[in-house]
C-alpha positions, 0 to 999 in steps of 0.5 A: 817217560811213563809214570804209574798212578800206583804207589811204589810199594803197592800192597807191601806196606799193608803187611807191616801194619798191625791192628789191635782191638784192645790196647793201651797206648802209654806216653811214659815208662811209668804208665801214668800218662795214657794216651788212648785205650781201645782199638789202634793200628800201628802203621809201617812208619811207626805212627799210631792211628786211632779209630777216629782217624787221629794219628799219634806220633812215634815220638809221643808214644812210649809203648803200647800194651796189647790185650787179648780177649 
């Protein structure tokens, strides 16, 4: 049996990662609880990665407003 050391999905997962330089991550619909402001990466599995390496669960994030410019 041959076992590859390469991930099964390879680089395909990177196509689903979204990066935003300016975003606001909210925990509620009323936009009263801000979890993070600034750059974020939304991973293919729905987790939100902050520049510090901290991950926010999809269950904790209600929505993300992205800002351009």
